[in-house]
C-alpha positions in Angstrom: 1.9 -28.2 -9.8 3.9 -25.9 -12.1 4.0 -26.9 -15.8 7.4 -27.6 -17.4 8.8 -24.6 -19.2 8.8 -24.6 -23.0 10.6 -22.1 -25.1 9.0 -19.8 -27.7 10.8 -21.6 -30.5 9.7 -25.0 -29.2 6.1 -23.8 -29.1 6.3 -22.6 -32.7 7.9 -25.9 -33.8 5.2 -27.9 -32.0 2.5 -26.1 -34.0 4.5 -26.5 -37.2 4.8 -30.3 -36.7 1.1 -30.8 -36.0 -0.2 -32.0 -39.4 -3.8 -30.9 -38.6 -3.0 -27.1 -38.3 -3.0 -25.0 -41.4 -3.7 -21.3 -41.7 -2.7 -17.7 -42.3 -1.0 -14.9 -40.4 -2.0 -11.2 -40.9 -0.1 -8.6 -39.0 -0.3 -4.8 -39.1 1.8 -2.1 -37.4 4.9 -3.7 -36.0 6.2 -6.0 -38.7 5.5 -9.8 -38.9 6.8 -10.5 -35.4 4.7 -13.6 -34.7 4.9 -15.4 -38.0 8.7 -14.9 -38.0 8.9 -17.4 -35.1 7.2 -20.0 -37.1 9.4 -19.5 -40.2 12.6 -19.6 -38.1 11.6 -22.7 -36.1 11.4 -25.1 -39.1 8.5 -27.0 -40.7 6.6 -23.9 -41.5 5.5 -25.2 -44.9 3.2 -27.6 -43.1 1.5 -24.9 -41.2 1.5 -21.5 -43.0 -0.7 -21.0 -46.0 -0.2 -17.3 -46.1 1.6 -14.5 -44.3 0.6 -10.9 -45.0 1.4 -7.5 -43.6 -0.9 -4.8 -45.0 1.2 -2.0 -43.5 -0.1 0.8 -45.7 -3.5 2.2 -44.5 -4.9 2.4 -48.0 -3.9 -1.2 -48.7 -5.3 -2.3 -45.4 -8.6 -0.6 -46.1 -8.8 -2.2 -49.6 -8.4 -5.7 -48.0 -10.4 -5.4 -44.8 -12.6 -2.3 -45.3 -12.2 1.2 -43.9 -12.2 2.1 -40.3 -11.6 5.2 -38.1 -8.8 3.5 -36.0 -6.4 0.9 -37.2 -5.4 -0.4 -33.8 -8.8 -1.4 -32.4 -11.1 -4.3 -31.7 -13.2 -3.8 -34.8 -10.2 -3.8 -37.2 -9.0 -7.1 -35.6 -12.4 -8.7 -36.0 -12.5 -7.7 -39.7 -9.0 -9.1 -40.2 -9.8 -12.5 -38.6 -13.1 -12.9 -40.4 -11.6 -12.0 -43.8 -8.6 -14.3 -43.5 -10.5 -17.3 -42.2 -13.1 -16.9 -44.9 -10.3 -17.0 -47.5 -8.8 -20.1 -45.9 -12.1 -21.9 -46.2 -12.8 -20.7 -49.7 -9.3 -21.5 -51.0 -8.3 -24.6 -49.0 -11.4 -26.6 -48.2 -11.5 -28.6 -51.5 -8.0 -30.0 -51.2 -7.4 -29.9 -47.4 -10.8 -29.6 -45.8 -11.1 -33.3 -44.7 -7.8 -33.4 -42.9 -6.9 -29.9 -41.8 -8.2 -27.6 -39.1 -8.0 -24.1 -40.5 -6.9 -21.0 -38.4 -6.4 -17.3 -39.0 -4.1 -15.4 -36.7 -4.1 -11.5 -36.8 -2.7 -8.6 -34.9 -2.9 -4.8 -35.2 -0.3 -3.0 -33.2 1.1 0.4 -32.3 4.7 -0.1 -31.1 6.8 2.8 -29.8 7.2 5.5 -32.4 10.5 7.4 -33.0 9.6 10.2 -30.6 8.0 7.9 -28.0 4.7 9.9 -28.0 2.2 7.2 -28.8 0.2 4.6 -26.8 2.0 1.3 -27.2 -0.6 -1.4 -27.4 -2.1 -4.0 -29.7 -5.0 -6.4 -30.4 -4.2 -10.0 -31.2 -6.6 -12.8 -32.0 -7.0 -16.2 -33.6 -10.0 -17.9 -35.2 -9.5 -21.7 -35.2 -11.2 -25.0 -35.8 -10.8 -28.0 -33.4 -11.7 -30.6 -36.0 -11.8 -30.6 -39.8 -14.9 -28.8 -41.1 -15.8 -27.7 -37.6 -17.1 -24.3 -36.4 -14.7 -21.5 -35.5 -13.7 -20.7 -31.9 -12.1 -17.3 -31.2 -9.6 -15.9 -28.8 -9.0 -12.1 -28.7 -6.6 -10.3 -26.3 -5.5 -6.7 -25.9 -2.0 -6.0 -24.7 -0.1 -3.0 -23.4 3.6 -3.1 -24.3 5.8 -1.7 -21.5 9.3 -2.0 -22.9 11.0 1.3 -23.6 12.6 0.4 -26.9 10.7 -0.4 -30.2 12.8 -3.5 -30.8 12.0 -4.9 -27.4 8.4 -4.3 -27.8 8.4 -6.1 -31.1 10.2 -9.1 -29.5 7.6 -9.2 -26.8 4.8 -9.0 -29.2 6.2 -12.0 -31.2 6.5 -14.1 -28.0 2.9 -13.3 -26.7 1.6 -14.0 -30.2 3.2 -17.5 -30.3 1.9 -18.1 -26.9 -1.6 -17.3 -28.1 -1.4 -19.5 -31.2 0.1 -22.4 -29.2 -2.4 -22.0 -26.4 -5.3 -22.0 -28.7 -4.4 -25.5 -29.9 -2.9 -27.0 -26.7 -5.1 -25.5 -24.0 -8.5 -24.5 -25.6 -10.2 -26.9 -23.1 -8.5 -25.3 -20.0 -9.1 -21.6 -19.8 -6.9 -21.3 -16.7 -3.9 -22.9 -18.3 -4.5 -20.8 -21.5 -4.3 -17.6 -19.4 -1.2 -18.7 -17.6 0.6 -19.7 -20.8 0.1 -16.3 -22.4 3.0 -14.8 -20.6 5.3 -17.8 -20.9 8.9 -16.5 -21.5 7.7 -13.0 -20.7 6.9 -11.0 -17.5 4.4 -8.3 -16.5 7.2 -5.8 -16.7 7.1 -6.2 -20.4 3.5 -7.1 -21.4 0.2 -6.4 -19.7 -2.9 -8.2 -20.8 -6.1 -6.2 -19.9 -8.7 -8.1 -22.0 -9.3 -11.6 -23.0 -12.4 -12.7 -25.0 -13.2 -16.4 -25.6 -16.1 -17.2 -27.9 -17.3 -20.2 -29.9 -18.6 -23.7 -29.0 -15.4 -24.7 -27.1 -15.8 -21.7 -24.8 -19.6 -21.8 -24.4 -19.4 -22.3 -20.7 -16.6 -19.8 -20.0 -17.9 -16.8 -18.0 -16.2 -13.7 -19.4 -16.6 -11.9 -16.0 -14.6 -14.7 -14.3 -11.9 -14.4 -17.0 -11.7 -10.6 -16.3 -11.3 -11.4 -12.6 -8.6 -13.9 -13.4 -6.6 -11.5 -15.5 -6.2 -9.4 -12.3 -5.9 -12.3 -9.9 -3.0 -13.8 -12.0 -1.2 -10.5 -12.2 -1.6 -10.2 -16.0 -3.2 -6.8 -15.6 -3.8 -4.3 -12.9 -7.5 -4.0 -13.7 -10.2 -5.4 -15.9 -13.5 -4.0 -17.1 -16.8 -5.5 -18.1 -20.2 -4.2 -19.0 -23.5 -4.9 -17.2 -24.2 -7.5 -19.8 -21.0 -9.4 -18.9 -19.1 -8.4 -22.0 -15.4 -7.8 -21.5 -14.4 -4.2 -22.2 -11.0 -2.8 -23.2 -10.3 0.2 -20.9 -8.7 2.4 -23.5 -11.8 2.1 -25.7 -14.5 2.0 -23.0 -13.1 4.9 -20.9 -11.4 6.9 -23.7 -12.1 10.6 -23.5 -15.1 10.2 -21.1 -15.9 12.0 -17.8 -15.7 9.2 -15.2 -17.3 8.7 -11.8 -16.0 5.6 -9.9 -17.6 4.2 -6.8 -15.6 1.6 -4.8 -17.6 -0.9 -2.8 -18.2 -4.5 -1.6 -21.6 -4.7 -3.4 -22.4 -7.8 -1.3 -25.2 -7.1 -2.3 -25.7 -3.7 -4.0 -28.1 -1.7 -1.8 -30.1 1.5 -1.9 -27.1 3.1 -0.2 -24.8 2.3 -3.1 -27.3 3.6 -5.6 -27.9 6.8 -3.5 -24.2 7.4 -3.2 -23.8 7.3 -7.0 -26.9 9.4 -7.8 -25.9 12.0 -5.2 -22.4 12.1 -6.6 -23.7 12.4 -10.2 -25.7 15.5 -9.3 -22.8 17.1 -7.5 -20.3 16.1 -10.2 -22.5 17.8 -12.8 -22.8 21.0 -10.7 -19.0 21.1 -10.0 -17.8 20.5 -13.5 -20.6 21.6 -15.8 -20.7 18.1 -17.4 -24.2 16.7 -18.0 -24.7 13.5 -16.0 -25.8 11.9 -19.3 -22.2 12.2 -20.6 -20.6 10.8 -17.4 -19.7 7.1 -17.3 -20.5 5.8 -13.8 -18.4 2.8 -12.8 -18.7 0.4 -9.9 -15.2 -0.8 -8.8 -14.3 -3.9 -6.7 -10.7 -4.5 -5.5 -9.1 -7.9 -5.2 -8.6 -7.1 -1.5 -12.4 -6.7 -1.1 -13.1 -9.9 -3.0 -10.6 -11.9 -1.0 -10.9 -13.8 2.3 -7.8 -15.1 3.9 -6.0 -14.8 0.6 -8.6 -16.8 -1.3 -11.3 -15.6 -3.7 -14.6 -17.3 -3.9 -15.8 -17.4 -7.5 -19.3 -18.1 -6.4 -19.2 -15.0 -4.2 -17.8 -13.0 -7.1 -20.5 -14.1 -9.5 -23.2 -13.3 -6.9 -21.8 -9.7 -6.8 -21.5 -9.5 -10.6 -25.1 -10.7 -11.1 -26.5 -8.0 -8.9 -24.4 -5.3 -10.5 -25.6 -6.5 -13.9 -29.1 -5.8 -12.6 -28.2 -2.2 -12.0 -26.8 -1.6 -15.5 -23.5 -0.2 -14.4 -20.0 -0.8 -15.9 -17.8 -2.8 -13.5 -14.1 -2.4 -12.8 -12.1 -5.1 -11.0 -8.7 -3.8 -9.8 -5.8 -4.6 -7.6 -5.4 -1.0 -6.7 -5.9 -1.0 -2.9 -4.7 2.6 -2.7 -6.9 5.2 -4.2 -4.0 7.1 -5.8 -3.2 4.0 -7.9 -6.8 3.9 -9.1 -6.6 7.5 -10.0 -3.3 7.0 -12.0 -5.0 4.1 -13.9 -8.0 6.4 -14.8 -5.6 9.2 -15.9 -4.3 7.0 -18.7 -7.5 7.1 -20.6 -9.1 10.5 -20.3 -8.4 14.2 -19.8 -12.1 14.8 -18.9 -13.2 15.3 -15.3 -12.8 12.3 -13.0 -14.6 11.8 -9.7 -14.1 9.1 -7.0 -17.1 8.8 -4.8 -16.5 7.2 -1.3 -18.1 6.9 2.1 -16.7 9.0 5.0 -14.9 6.0 6.4 -12.8 5.7 3.3 -12.1 9.4 3.2 -10.7 9.2 6.7 -8.4 6.4 5.4 -6.9 8.8 2.9 -5.5 10.8 5.8 -4.0 7.8 7.6 -0.2 8.5 7.3 0.6 4.9 8.3 -0.9 3.7 5.1 1.7 5.5 2.9 5.0 4.6 4.5 5.9 2.7 1.4 6.0 6.0 -0.5 9.2 8.1 -0.4 7.1 11.2 0.0 4.6 9.6 2.3 1.0 11.0 2.4 2.0 14.1 0.4 3.2 11.9 -2.4 0.0 10.0 -2.4 -2.1 13.2 -2.6 0.2 14.6 -5.3 -0.5 11.5 -7.4 -4.2 11.4 -6.7 -5.3 14.9 -7.0 -3.5 16.0 -10.2 -5.6 16.7 -13.3 -8.3 18.2 -10.9 -9.6 14.8 -9.8 -12.3 15.2 -7.2 -13.3 13.0 -4.2 -17.0 13.1 -3.6 -17.6 12.2 0.1 -20.9 10.5 1.1 -21.9 11.1 4.7 -22.3 8.7 7.6 -24.5 8.3 10.7 -22.9 8.4 14.1 -23.9 6.0 16.9 -26.0 8.8 18.4 -28.0 9.0 15.1 -26.5 12.3 14.1 -25.3 12.7 10.5 -21.6 13.4 9.9 -20.4 14.9 6.7 -17.1 15.7 5.1 -17.1 19.1 6.7 -17.3 17.6 10.1 -14.1 15.5 9.9 -11.3 16.4 12.3 -7.6 15.5 12.1 -4.5 16.5 14.0 -3.4 20.1 13.4 -0.9 19.5 10.5 -3.3 17.2 8.6 -6.2 19.5 9.4 -4.5 22.3 7.3 -4.0 19.9 4.4 -7.6 18.8 4.6 -8.8 22.3 4.7 -6.7 23.1 1.7 -8.2 20.2 -0.3 -11.7 21.1 0.7 -11.1 24.8 -0.3 -9.8 23.9 -3.7 -12.8 21.5 -4.2 -10.6 18.5 -4.4 -12.9 17.1 -1.7 -16.6 17.7 -2.3 -19.1 16.9 0.5 -22.3 15.3 -0.8 -25.4 17.0 0.6 -28.2 15.7 -1.6 -28.7 12.3 -0.1 -31.4 10.1 1.4 -30.9 10.0 5.2 -32.7 6.7 5.8 -30.3 4.9 3.5 -27.3 5.8 5.8 -28.5 2.9 8.2 -28.1 0.2 5.5 -25.1 -2.1 5.9 -24.6 -4.8 3.3 -23.4 -7.4 5.8 -26.7 -7.0 7.7 -28.6 -7.5 4.4 -26.8 -10.8 3.8 -27.5 -11.9 7.3 -31.1 -11.2 6.8 -31.2 -13.0 3.5 -29.7 -16.2 5.0 -31.9 -16.0 8.1 -35.1 -15.6 6.0 -35.8 -12.2 7.3 -38.0 -10.6 4.6 -36.9 -7.1 5.6 -33.7 -7.4 3.4 -35.7 -6.7 0.3 -36.5 -3.2 1.4 -32.8 -2.4 1.5 -32.0 -3.1 -2.1 -33.4 -1.9 -5.5 -36.3 -3.9 -6.7 -34.5 -5.3 -9.7 -31.6 -6.4 -7.4 -34.1 -8.2 -5.1 -35.7 -9.9 -8.1 -32.3 -11.2 -9.3 -31.3 -12.4 -5.8 -34.6 -14.4 -5.6 -34.5 -15.8 -9.2 -30.9 -16.9 -9.0 -30.6 -17.8 -5.3 -27.8 -15.4 -4.6 -26.1 -14.7 -1.1 -27.8 -17.8 0.5 -31.3 -17.1 -0.6 -33.5 -20.2 -1.0 -37.0 -20.8 -2.1 -37.6 -22.6 1.2 -37.4 -19.3 2.9 -40.9 -19.1 4.5 -40.7 -15.4 5.2 -39.8 -14.6 1.6 -42.5 -16.8 0.2 -45.0 -15.0 2.3 -43.7 -11.6 1.2 -43.7 -12.6 -2.5 -47.3 -13.7 -2.2 
C-alpha cells in the first residue's frame, strides 16, 4: 500500500515540532540548502542548536582536520563526529535528560560555472533514539543529475530533509527509509548509489541487501560492496583503477568462474602492460540474473553474496542487462584499461542484432558505446556437445557481421582467452546446485575449497547436515 505523500516543508516542520529532537547542521560546498528548509518551515528554534557552513578550505581544515579531498566519505565522517561531540559537550547538562541529539552534515560538489566537475555529494546524520542513548548513523552518497546549479542545490535540500525526517520517522523500517529518500524527487534528478546504516538500531541490517535494494528500487543503476560486505562508493572504489569485470550467476561460484577470471587477468596484463596486482577484479550480478518471474529471493541473493565473500572479490550489482550500459557505467570512474570477461555464449549475444532494436543505431551504436576508450572483451572458451573446445576465433556469423567481428578481433577489442583449464569447461553451476540438494558429494570438487567450506558451514543452496554423502566425505 502506497504511503500518503508529505511535502518537504511538512517534513521539516514535523521535525521542528518534535520536542525531543535537537541538534546541528554542518554543510560544505553548496550552501546551507538542507537547514534552509527547517528555518523556513517554522519552529526551528526548538530543533536547531547550530548551523554552520565552513566553505573555505582552510576554515574547514581548522574545524575538522585536513584531508586530501573535501567531498569524500572521510570528510563527512569527521564532520559528523565533531558536531555530535560538540552537541554532547555543550548541551548534555541542560538538555540531556529530555533531548535526543543529532548532527546532520553534507559535503557537496554542485555544478561549477564551466560544468566540468563531478556533481555529487555525501550526506549523513548521527542521531540518538532516546535521551542519553548511543548514536546511530546513516550515510548516503548522491549523484546530482540536474543541468543547472540552482536545480542541483534545490534537489540536495530536498534529499537532505528526507534523510533527516527518515532517520527519525523510519529508523525501524529500512525499506521505508529507502523509499522516502526520494520523496518529492525523481531518479532523473538524484541518484543514490550508497547507503550505510550503522549503530544499535541497524545492527541486523545487512548492508549487502541494502545495496541490492538501491538498485531494485531504482535509486541507482548499480551498487558496489566489498568481500567483507562493506558498501563501497563507486567513484572512490573504482577511481583511476584498471578494471576487470566478470558477469555471472555465481550460484554458486565455481572453479570455472575462478579460472575465467585468472585467465583473463593474465591476458589483460599481457595486452595492456598493467601488472595484475594493480587491476581491480570485480564480480558482477545483474538484477535480471537475480530475478525469477519478476521476483528476487533475498535468501538466494545472500547465498550468492556469501560464496563471493569467500573468494575475496569486490561485487557489483547492476541493472545493466546490456553490456554497453555496464561499460558506460565503468567509463565514469576511470581512464585506465577496462576489460569485461565473458563466456562464449555471452559473446555470441553481443552480435544478436535483435537485442539492439531499441537503439537508433542498432548494433553499431551498441558497439560504439561499448568499445570506446579501448575497452576489451576477454572471451572464455566453451566445450561443444562433441567435446571439442570452441574459442572466440571459431565463432561464425552471417557475412556482414563476420566482417564486423573480424575487425573487432583484429583491433584487439575482442581477445580470445587461451590459458585456461580444459576440465573446468564442463562445470555448470545449475548442476552443482542439483548435486548439493541431492546429496551428491561430487559437487565439492567443482568449487574452490573455501567456497565449499562456506556452503557447508552456512547451509547454502539447500545443503543440510543430514546429507549422508557429505558427512561421509567430510569424515
